[in-house]
N, C-alpha and C positions, 0 to 999 in steps of 0.2 A: 504494500500500500504506500509505503513511504516513497518508493521510487516511481510508482505509477503516476503520481502527481507531476513529477518532473518531466515525464514524457507527454503530458497533456499539452496540446498546442497553445492554449492561452497561457499556461504556466511558463512555457518556453519564452513567449513574448514578454511576460512580466520579468523573467530573469534576465532577458537581454536588455530591457530598459534599466533594470537595477544596475547591471554591469556598466551600461553607458553612463549612468549618473555617477556611479562610484569612480569610474575612470576620470570623468570630468572634474569631480569634486576633489580628487587627489592629484590632479595634473601638476600641481606646483612641486611635486616631488621629482618630476622629470628634470632632465638637464636644461631644458629651455624654460627656466623658472619665470622670467619676466613676461614672456608671451603668454604662458598658461595662467599666470596670476591675473593678467588683464582679462583673459577669457573667463576666469572663474568669478570675476566681479562685474563683467559687462552684461548688459541685457541681450547681447548678441554672442552666439557661440564662437564665432571667429573674431570677436573683439572689434577693434577699430581699424583693422587691416593695416597696422603699422602707421596709423594716423591718416591714411588716405580717405577713410570714410568721413572724418571730420573736415578735411580739406575740401572734399566735394560738397559737403553740406554747406560750408561757408560760401561756396560758389552758387548754391541753389539746387543741388541734386542730392536727393536722399533715396534710400533703398528700403524695401520691405520684403525680405526673403524668409520663407518659413515652410515647415513641413509638419503635418499632423496626421496621426492615424488613430483609428478606433477599432479595437477588437472586442468581441462579445461571444460568450458561450451560453447556450440555452440549456438550463437545467430542468425546466418544466414548461409545459405549454407546447402547442404545435404537435408535430409528429416526428421530429428528429432532434437528437441531442448532439448538436454540432457547434463548431466554432467558426466564426467568420471575421474577416479583416477587411477594412476599407481605409483609404487614405486620400490626402490632398497635398499637392505641392502648390506653393504660392510664390510668384515672382512679380514684385511691384516696384515702381519708381515714381517719385514726384519731382516736378521741375518748377522751382520758384522763378517765374518769368520776370519778376522785378529784379532779382539778383542777376539773372542771366542776360536779359535784354532791356532792362529798364521799363518793363511793362507793369505799371503800378497795380498792385492788388490782384495779380493774375497767377494761377497755378494750373499746370497741366499734370494729370495723373493717369497712369496706366497700370493695370493689374491683370496678369494672366494666371489662370489656375489649371491644374490637371488632377482629375480624380480617377481612382482605380479601386478595384475590390468588389466585394459581394455584400448583399443585404441579408442579414440573418433572419429578419422578420419574414421575408419572402421564402428563403431557402428552407427554413424550418416550418413553414406554413403556420406561423403563430396567429396571423390574421389581424395584426395591429393597423390602426389608422395612422399612427405616428411612428416615424422611424426610430428604431432602437439605437442606431448609429446615425446621428444627425448629419455627419459629413458625407453620407452616401447620397447619390441621386443626381438628377438633372442630366443624365448621360455621363457615363464614366469615361470622360474624355477631356480634351482641352477646351477651355472657355475664355473668351475675352470678357472678364468680369467687370472691369472699369476702364473706360476710355473717355475722359471728361476734361472739360475746361471749367475752372472756377474763377469768378470775378467778384471782387468785393467793392462796394460803393459806400459813400457817406460815413467815412471813418469806420469802416468794417461793420456797420450796422446792417447793411443789406448784402446778402450773398446770393449770387446767381450761378447755377451750374447747368451745363448742357453737355450731352454726349450719351455714351452707353453707361447705364447705371442699374444696379439691382435696387428694388424698391426700399428694402430695409437698410440700405447704406445711409439714407438720410431720414426716412419716414419710419416712426415707431421703432427707433433704435433700441436694441436690447442685447445684452451680453450672451455669450454662448459657452459658459463654463461647464454646463451639464452635458451629458452624452445623449439623453433622450430628447427628441425634437420638441416635445411638449414644453421644454424649458429653455429653448434656444432660439435666438433671433427674433425678427419681427413676427409677432404671433399671427396676424391675418394670413401670412403665407403658409401657415401650418394647416389652415382649414379651407382656404380658397386658393390653393397653390396652382390651380389651372390657369389663373390669371394674375394673382399677386405674386410676383417673381422675386424671390430672395436670392442671395449668394448661392452658387457662383454664376448664375445666369443673369444676363443683363439685357436691357432693351433700350432703344433710343428714348431719351427723356429730357425734361427740363425741370429744375427745382428752384423755387424762389423762397428765401428765408429772410424774415425781418426780425431783428432783435428789438422788441418793443420797449424793454427796459434792460437793465443789466442782468435781471433774473428771469425774464420772460421772453418768449418768442412765438411767432406764428409762421407756418410755412405751408405752401401749396405747391403741388407738382402735377405733371402730366406725363404718363408713360404709354408708349405705343403698345396697343394690344394686338398681338399676332400669335395664333396658336403654334406657329413654327418654333417660337422661343422655348416652349415646354415640350417639344417633340424630341425624344431622345435620338431618334434616327437622324433628324435634321442637325442636332447638336454634334453628333459624331462627325458629320461632314463639314459643318459650317460654324460650330460653336466659337471658334477662335477668330472669326472674320468680322471686321467692322462694316458689315454689309447692311443693306436695306431690303429685307425679304418682302416679297409680295404677299398679299393676303391679309393686310391689316383690317381689323374688324371694329376698331374704336380706340378709346383712350381710358386709362385708369386715372382718376383724378382724386387724390387724397388731400385732405385739409387737416392740419395738426396744430394744436396749441400746446405750448410747453412752459413749464415753470421749474427753475432750478434754484430752490431756496437753500439757505443755510439754517438748520434747525439746531439750536444750542451749539452752534459752531460746527455742525456736521453736515456734509453735503447730501442733497436729495435731488431726485429727478422725477417730475410728474408730467405725464403726457396724456392727452385725450384727442381723439380724432374721429373723422368719418371718411368714408370713401364712396365714390360713385363710378361705376364702370359702364361706359356708354354702349358696350357690346351687348348683343342679344344673349340670353341664357335659356337653356332648356328646362322646362318644367319637369319635376321629378315624378309626377303622377299622372298628369293629364296630357292628352294629345291635342292636335290643332282643333278638334271638334269639341273640346272640353269633356271628353270621355276618358275613362281609365285606360292607360297605355297597356297594362298587363292583359286586359280582356279584349281590347279593340285594336291594338296595334297602331300603326300610323306614325306620324312625325310628332315629336314632343311639342307642346304648346310653347311658343316663343315669348319670352318676356323681354321688353326693350331695354332693360338695364339690370344691373346687379349692384348691391350696396351692402354696407355694414358699418360698424363702429368699434372703437377699442378704447381701453384705458391701460396705462402702464405706470405703476408707482414703484420707485426705488428710494430707500432712505437708510443711511447709516445711523445707527441708534446708540452705539457705544464706541469708546476708544478715541483715537486721534484722527482728525479729518484726513481722509484719503489713505490712512494707514491701518495699523492694528485696530481691530474692533469688529463688531457685528453689524451686518446690514440685512434688511428684509426687503422683499419685493412682492408685488401683486400684479398679475396680468389678467385681463379679461377681454375677449373679443366675441362679437356676435355678427353673423352674416344673415342675409335674407333667407326666409324659410322655404320659398318656392323653388330655388335653384341650387342650394348648397347642401350637399350630402352630409357634410359635417358642419353644423350650423352654429356651434359655439365652443369655446375653449377657455379654461381658466387654469391659473398656476399661482401658487403661493410658495414662498421659500425663504431661506436665510443662508447667509455665508458668514463665516468668521475667519478673518485674516490675522496672520501672525501667531497662529497656534503654536504652543511649546516654545514661544519666543523666537520662532523662525520667521523672519519678516516676509518671505516669499511663499510660505506654506499657508494653506487655508482649507477649511472644510465647507461642505455644502449639503443641504437637505431641502427637498422640494416635494410637493404633492400637487397633482393637477389632473385634469380630465378633458377629453374631447367628446362632444356629444354627437352621436349619430342621429341624423334627422328622422323623426318619426313619420314624416311625410313620405320619405323614400321607403321606409319600412312598410308603410301601408301598401305601396306598390308591390313590394316583395311578397307580402302576405297573400295578396290577391293572385299573384303569379303562382305561388306555391299551391294554392287551392285549386287552380285550374290546370296544374301540371304535376300531378302526383308521380312520384318517382324521380322527378327532376327538380326538387326543391333547392332553393338557395338559402344561405345564412341570412337570418333576419337581424338587422342592426338597428336598434331603436333605443339605446341607452348610452351611458357614459363608459368610455374606455378610461379607467382610472390608473394613474401611474404614480409611483413613489420612487425617488432616487436619492441615494446618499453617496458622497464621495470624499476622498481625502486627496488633496493636491500637494505633492511633494516636489520641491524644486531644489535639487542638489546644488545647482547654480542658477542664476536668474534667467538664463536663456532656455532652460529645459523645465518642463512641467510634466510629471508622471502622475496620472490621476486614476487610480482604481476606483470602481464604482459598483454599486449593487442596484438593480432595478427590479421592481415588482409591478406587474401589469395585470390588473383585474379586468375581466371581461374584454379581452382584446377585440378591437373593432366596434365596441359598444354592444356586444352580443354575449349573452349567457350560454350560447351554444359553443363558444370557444373556451378552451381551458385557460386558466390563469397561467401566466408565465413568470418565471424567476430567472434573471439573467445576471451573470457576472461580466462586467465590462472593464475596459482599460482604454483611457483616452490620454494621448501623449502629444505634446507640441514642442517644437524646436524652432527658435528664432535664429537665423543665420546672420 
């Protein structure tokens, strides 16, 4: 038994990460002490490149290179006890055009990403609505994630962006410390991801943000709606290209209000917003004649728009501002009932940074759920009644998720984050067995 654990695929991954961390943490014992000492204290694994990184930044060129992977092993739920691995490479650069060319207030940014690997939820037939490995998806291939020009006006109070952008890059920003997608990124993209497109996929867009006071802002944006952006086959051929695909159906227009107060000297972020998608949406139950699709067939009834709203609250409640201490968060998103198969999602959680007096280590715990629309379930029930022997799974409740993790940083540039996930009623259906998953999320900044 003792040795069988070491032969387990996820255990091997864990041991490899521990070895990487231990090697980096003790690199100062090697002969090149000055270089490794810089690496051990820098937020970048390769340090300052002998000072070249700082010299380029002074001239207006900065870099953002990184690698992240997520492994997961399914201990219950689904029909297979397997381990799966997925990863992402990130290659980014920003150009301060004022430093480079004297173009005041302008910045050009480009980020290219590459995703690889497998999805444990699909391969183990767990039946989840939300990804167990959030870094999976949108076509396991290269993506042009950001290709944008930013211009500031009126003493930096007004910011205008234009180019290729993921929606969550600016609108409904939220961290991605957890491995389950329920707690990661801009929440609307988790439930209406067929048109709210988060990282790493981008679309042509423009964003206008106004800082109304030093603590408040309002921003509005418009994103090109085109089904090709969320087509994995299209992404494999064209995901890295800054092209203008044909087939645009409308625009996604989100409006967001934000407040970033200091409460007892501790930072917070409070956001609320609404969105309106001008594209048509298929009704989940009725056909064009306002009759049930399951019994009458035909084309789904078309709605001339899709819409929703969200709130996102984050607040540090103890400790030193931006440093050691506890923070809490609450996210809630609701989408329209007629066209959204998953029509709401919530998440609550906390993080504590600086645990065991290690400034870069932290723990996290969260609980949340995604609600499978009962309107769609009504269609499935009717279909099952009319097609005995060919019944489908009825999804009409919450997929509830709990996750806990410990994030260990042997050096600032590396984070090794084992986690446990428990998923009750995957897909929002009691027909699916609950799942217990052991995960490992790791990131390296180069």
